[in-house]
N, C-alpha and C positions, 0 to 999 in steps of 0.2 A: 327694777325692770329687767326682765330676762334678756340675756344677750342674744343678739340675732345670729351669733356665730355658734355653731354646734361644735362642741369639743370632739375631736376625733379620737376614737379608741385605738390603742396600740394594736397593730395587726399581729396576730399570732401566726407564725410560720408552721404550716403543717408539713410533716414529713410525708413523702409519697408512700402509698401502700407498697409494701415490700413482699416479694414472694417468699414462700417457705425456705427456699434455697438461699435467698439473700439474707434472711434473718439468721439462719444457721451459720452462714459464712461470717457475717459481722459479729455474731455472738461468740463464735469460737476464736476469732481474731482478738476480741476484747478479753476473753478468758485467758488466752495465751499471754497477753500483755500483763494481766494481773498476776499470773503464775511467775513470770520472769521478774516482775517488780517486787512482789511480796510473798512468794511461795504459795503452796497449796491452800493455806488458810485464807488467802486473800480472794480466792475464787468463790464468791457468794452470788446467788441469783440476783440479789439486789444490786450489787456492784456491776455485774455484767449488764443488767437491764439499764442501769443508769448510763453506762458507756454507749449503749446503742440506741438510747432515747426511747425506751419502752418501759411499760409498767412491769412490776414484779410478776403479776398474774398473767400478763400477756406472754412474757417470756416462758413461764412455766407451761403455758398452753402449747407452745411450740416444742418443748423438750419433754414435758411430762413430769419431770422431777429434777432436783438438784443433782442427784446421782446420775441421771441420764445425761445431763449436761457435762458432768465430769467425765463420764465414760466416752462421750462423743469427742471431747477435747483430747483425751488420751489416744483415742483411735486416730484422730487427725494428725497429732504430733508424731505418733509412731509411723504413720504413712509418710510423713515428711522425712523422718529419719531413714526409712527404707529407701526413699527416693534419693537421699543424699549418698547412701552407700552405692546405689545404682549409678550415680554420677561418677563416683570414683572408679567403678568397674568400667564404665564407658570410656573414661579418660585413659585407663590402662590399656584398653583394647584398641583405641583409636591411634594412640601414639605412645612411644616409650616415655613414660612419665617419670620425672625426677622425684626422689623421696620427699622433698619439701612440698611439692604439689599435692601428693597423696596425704601427707600429714596435715597440711592446712585444711583440706576438704573435710577430713575426719574431725579435726579439732573444731572447725567452724560449725559442724553439725551439732556438736555437744555444747558449744558456747553460744554463737549467734542464733542457731536453730532451736535452742532450748532443750536439747536432748538430755543435758545434765540434770536440770531440775525435774524434767519429766521422769527420768529413770528413778530418781530419789522418791518422787511422789508415788510411782507405781509400786516400788518395793515397800514403802511405808504403808501403802494401802493394801498390801498383800494381794495385788491384782496382776501378778507377773504374766498371766495368760495374754495380756495385751502385748507383750513383747514377742509373741510367737511369730508374727510376720517378719520380724527382723532376722530370724534364723536363715531364711533363704537368701536374703541380701548379704549376710555375713559369709555364707558359704560361697556365693558368687564372687565376693571380694577376695576370699582365700584363693579360689581357682584362678582369678585374674592375675594375682601377684605371683602365683606359682609359675605361670607361663613366662615370667621374666627371670625366674631363677636359673641357676647355672647347672642344674642336674635334675634327674627324674625323681629324686626322693626328697623334694623340698617341702612337701605338704605339711609335715609335722612342724618344721621350723617356721613356715609361714603362719600356721595357726598360732604359734607362740607370738609371732610378730604382731598379728592382728589383736591378740589378747592384750599384749603390752600397750599397743597404740590406743585401743579403746579405753582401757583402764586409765591410761595417762590423760587422754582427752577428757574423760569424765572427771577425774580428780582436778585437772587444771580448770575446768569450768566451774567447779563447786568451791574449792578451797585454794585454788591456785593463786589468786591475788594476795591472799594473806601470807601464804608460804613464801611467795616470791619476795614480798616486802621484808619478811624476817631474814631472808638470805641475801637481800640487796640485789635481786635479779630483775631484769627487764621483762616486759609483757610477753616477749617472744621466746624467752629462755627455754621453756618446756618444749616448744615446737622445734627449736634449733637442736636440742638434745635428741629428741626422737628422730629427727631427720638424719642425724649422724649414726644412730643405733640401727635404724631400719635396714640399711643395706647389709649389715652383718648377718641378718637372718637369711639372706639370699645366697650367701656363700657357703658351700659345703664346709662343715666343721668350723664355721665362723663363730658359732656360739658354743662355748664349752658345755658338754653334756647334752647337746641337742640331738646327738645321734642315738641316745638311749631310748 
Protein backbone atom coordinates (compact mmCIF):
# COMPACT_ATOMS: atom_id res chain seq x y z
CA UNK A 1 0.00 0.00 0.00
CA UNK A 2 1.46 3.30 -1.00
CA UNK A 3 2.31 5.67 1.77
CA UNK A 4 -0.01 8.59 2.28
CA UNK A 5 3.04 10.67 3.05
CA UNK A 6 4.81 12.20 0.12
CA UNK A 7 8.59 12.18 0.34
CA UNK A 8 9.83 15.70 0.06
CA UNK A 9 12.57 16.33 -2.47
CA UNK A 10 15.66 18.19 -1.25
CA UNK A 11 15.40 21.82 -2.14
CA UNK A 12 18.15 23.08 -4.37
CA UNK A 13 19.30 26.55 -3.51
CA UNK A 14 19.58 28.67 -6.56
CA UNK A 15 22.09 31.44 -6.67
CA UNK A 16 20.58 34.78 -7.55
CA UNK A 17 21.23 36.09 -11.01
CA UNK A 18 24.40 38.09 -10.97
CA UNK A 19 25.24 41.08 -13.10
CA UNK A 20 28.18 40.97 -15.47
CA UNK A 21 30.12 43.21 -13.08
CA UNK A 22 29.43 40.90 -10.13
CA UNK A 23 30.54 37.84 -12.08
CA UNK A 24 33.74 39.54 -13.16
CA UNK A 25 34.48 40.73 -9.61
CA UNK A 26 33.86 37.29 -8.05
CA UNK A 27 35.77 35.46 -10.79
CA UNK A 28 38.81 37.72 -10.50
CA UNK A 29 38.82 37.35 -6.71
CA UNK A 30 38.70 33.57 -7.11
CA UNK A 31 41.44 33.61 -9.75
CA UNK A 32 43.64 35.71 -7.47
CA UNK A 33 43.19 33.17 -4.67
CA UNK A 34 44.22 30.39 -7.04
CA UNK A 35 47.30 32.35 -8.15
CA UNK A 36 48.41 32.97 -4.57
CA UNK A 37 47.72 29.38 -3.51
CA UNK A 38 49.11 27.45 -6.46
CA UNK A 39 50.80 29.78 -8.92
CA UNK A 40 49.81 30.62 -12.51
CA UNK A 41 49.23 26.97 -13.43
CA UNK A 42 46.37 26.79 -10.91
CA UNK A 43 44.31 29.41 -12.73
CA UNK A 44 42.06 27.33 -14.96
CA UNK A 45 38.59 28.28 -16.15
CA UNK A 46 37.20 25.11 -14.55
CA UNK A 47 38.67 25.90 -11.13
CA UNK A 48 37.58 29.54 -11.22
CA UNK A 49 34.09 28.50 -12.35
CA UNK A 50 33.87 26.00 -9.51
CA UNK A 51 34.83 28.64 -6.96
CA UNK A 52 32.12 31.03 -8.07
CA UNK A 53 29.42 28.39 -8.61
CA UNK A 54 29.20 28.60 -12.38
CA UNK A 55 29.66 26.20 -15.25
CA UNK A 56 32.80 26.23 -17.36
CA UNK A 57 30.78 27.36 -20.40
CA UNK A 58 28.99 30.13 -18.53
CA UNK A 59 32.20 31.62 -17.23
CA UNK A 60 33.72 31.51 -20.73
CA UNK A 61 30.62 33.34 -21.94
CA UNK A 62 31.50 36.23 -19.61
CA UNK A 63 35.22 36.41 -20.43
CA UNK A 64 35.44 34.98 -23.93
CA UNK A 65 38.50 32.82 -23.33
CA UNK A 66 40.93 31.63 -20.68
CA UNK A 67 43.48 34.12 -22.04
CA UNK A 68 41.00 36.97 -21.54
CA UNK A 69 40.41 35.84 -17.95
CA UNK A 70 44.17 35.80 -17.34
CA UNK A 71 44.57 39.23 -18.90
CA UNK A 72 41.73 40.65 -16.81
CA UNK A 73 43.33 39.25 -13.64
CA UNK A 74 46.69 40.76 -14.55
CA UNK A 75 45.05 44.12 -15.19
CA UNK A 76 43.14 44.00 -11.92
CA UNK A 77 46.19 43.11 -9.85
CA UNK A 78 48.37 45.72 -11.57
CA UNK A 79 45.70 48.30 -10.72
CA UNK A 80 45.86 47.19 -7.08
CA UNK A 81 49.66 47.48 -7.11
CA UNK A 82 49.41 50.96 -8.60
CA UNK A 83 46.90 51.92 -5.88
CA UNK A 84 49.25 50.54 -3.22
CA UNK A 85 52.06 52.78 -4.46
CA UNK A 86 49.55 55.63 -4.50
CA UNK A 87 48.79 54.94 -0.83
CA UNK A 88 52.49 55.28 -0.01
CA UNK A 89 52.66 58.58 -1.89
CA UNK A 90 49.61 59.86 0.01
CA UNK A 91 51.17 58.76 3.28
CA UNK A 92 54.36 60.68 2.48
CA UNK A 93 52.44 63.79 1.45
CA UNK A 94 50.03 63.83 4.39
CA UNK A 95 52.63 63.51 7.13
CA UNK A 96 56.32 62.79 7.65
CA UNK A 97 56.32 58.99 7.37
CA UNK A 98 58.88 56.83 9.10
CA UNK A 99 60.98 54.40 7.02
CA UNK A 100 59.24 51.37 8.52
CA UNK A 101 55.79 52.65 7.48
CA UNK A 102 56.95 53.09 3.90
CA UNK A 103 58.72 49.72 3.83
CA UNK A 104 55.73 47.87 5.30
CA UNK A 105 53.34 49.28 2.69
CA UNK A 106 55.63 48.35 -0.20
CA UNK A 107 56.37 44.87 1.19
CA UNK A 108 52.65 44.29 1.89
CA UNK A 109 51.84 45.13 -1.74
CA UNK A 110 54.18 42.39 -2.94
CA UNK A 111 53.29 39.89 -0.21
CA UNK A 112 49.66 40.19 0.91
CA UNK A 113 48.61 42.00 -2.24
CA UNK A 114 50.09 39.32 -4.47
CA UNK A 115 52.32 41.59 -6.57
CA UNK A 116 55.23 39.15 -6.18
CA UNK A 117 53.53 36.16 -7.86
CA UNK A 118 51.92 38.58 -10.32
CA UNK A 119 55.27 40.00 -11.43
CA UNK A 120 56.68 36.50 -11.91
CA UNK A 121 53.63 35.47 -13.92
CA UNK A 122 53.81 38.56 -16.14
CA UNK A 123 57.51 38.09 -16.84
CA UNK A 124 57.21 34.36 -17.53
CA UNK A 125 54.24 35.05 -19.82
CA UNK A 126 56.27 37.71 -21.66
CA UNK A 127 53.48 40.22 -21.13
CA UNK A 128 55.47 43.01 -19.51
CA UNK A 129 53.25 45.62 -21.17
CA UNK A 130 50.83 44.98 -18.30
CA UNK A 131 53.31 46.70 -15.98
CA UNK A 132 53.14 49.96 -17.95
CA UNK A 133 50.64 51.66 -15.55
CA UNK A 134 53.03 51.04 -12.64
CA UNK A 135 55.59 53.45 -14.16
CA UNK A 136 53.63 56.56 -13.24
CA UNK A 137 53.02 55.28 -9.70
CA UNK A 138 56.72 54.54 -9.21
CA UNK A 139 57.67 57.99 -10.51
CA UNK A 140 55.19 59.60 -8.09
CA UNK A 141 56.70 57.54 -5.25
CA UNK A 142 60.21 58.75 -6.14
CA UNK A 143 59.02 62.38 -6.21
CA UNK A 144 57.27 62.00 -2.84
CA UNK A 145 60.40 60.57 -1.18
CA UNK A 146 62.63 63.22 -2.78
CA UNK A 147 60.64 65.92 -0.97
CA UNK A 148 61.76 64.39 2.34
CA UNK A 149 65.44 64.37 1.37
CA UNK A 150 67.95 66.87 2.70
CA UNK A 151 69.17 68.35 -0.59
CA UNK A 152 68.08 69.25 -4.11
CA UNK A 153 70.03 66.47 -5.83
CA UNK A 154 68.39 63.49 -4.16
CA UNK A 155 66.55 62.19 -7.23
CA UNK A 156 69.19 59.68 -8.34
CA UNK A 157 69.69 58.38 -4.80
CA UNK A 158 65.97 57.98 -4.22
CA UNK A 159 65.59 56.08 -7.49
CA UNK A 160 68.22 53.65 -6.19
CA UNK A 161 66.31 53.44 -2.89
CA UNK A 162 63.03 52.60 -4.61
CA UNK A 163 64.84 50.08 -6.83
CA UNK A 164 66.36 48.33 -3.82
CA UNK A 165 63.10 48.43 -1.86
CA UNK A 166 61.01 47.01 -4.73
CA UNK A 167 63.49 44.25 -5.54
CA UNK A 168 63.81 43.36 -1.86
CA UNK A 169 60.02 43.29 -1.43
CA UNK A 170 59.66 41.11 -4.52
CA UNK A 171 62.38 38.69 -3.40
CA UNK A 172 61.01 38.52 0.13
CA UNK A 173 57.53 37.68 -1.15
CA UNK A 174 58.76 34.89 -3.41
CA UNK A 175 61.73 33.18 -1.77
CA UNK A 176 62.03 35.09 1.50
CA UNK A 177 60.53 32.39 3.76
CA UNK A 178 63.05 29.79 2.54
CA UNK A 179 66.08 32.09 2.76
CA UNK A 180 65.06 33.35 6.19
CA UNK A 181 64.74 29.78 7.43
CA UNK A 182 68.23 28.93 6.11
CA UNK A 183 69.68 31.94 7.93
CA UNK A 184 67.57 31.51 11.08
CA UNK A 185 65.90 34.92 10.67
CA UNK A 186 62.38 35.96 11.68
CA UNK A 187 59.55 36.96 9.32
CA UNK A 188 60.26 40.67 9.73
CA UNK A 189 64.02 40.55 9.19
CA UNK A 190 64.04 41.82 5.60
CA UNK A 191 61.68 44.66 6.49
CA UNK A 192 63.79 45.64 9.48
CA UNK A 193 66.93 45.65 7.35
CA UNK A 194 65.35 47.78 4.61
CA UNK A 195 64.01 50.21 7.23
CA UNK A 196 67.58 50.75 8.43
CA UNK A 197 69.00 51.15 4.93
CA UNK A 198 66.34 53.43 3.41
CA UNK A 199 67.25 56.59 5.39
CA UNK A 200 70.84 56.39 4.11
CA UNK A 201 69.60 57.17 0.60
CA UNK A 202 68.09 60.45 1.82
CA UNK A 203 71.37 61.75 3.22
CA UNK A 204 73.85 63.44 0.82
CA UNK A 205 76.80 61.09 0.29
CA UNK A 206 75.07 58.56 2.54
CA UNK A 207 75.55 55.85 -0.09
CA UNK A 208 79.10 55.41 -1.41
CA UNK A 209 79.20 56.03 -5.14
CA UNK A 210 75.69 57.51 -5.31
CA UNK A 211 77.08 60.86 -6.43
CA UNK A 212 78.40 59.35 -9.67
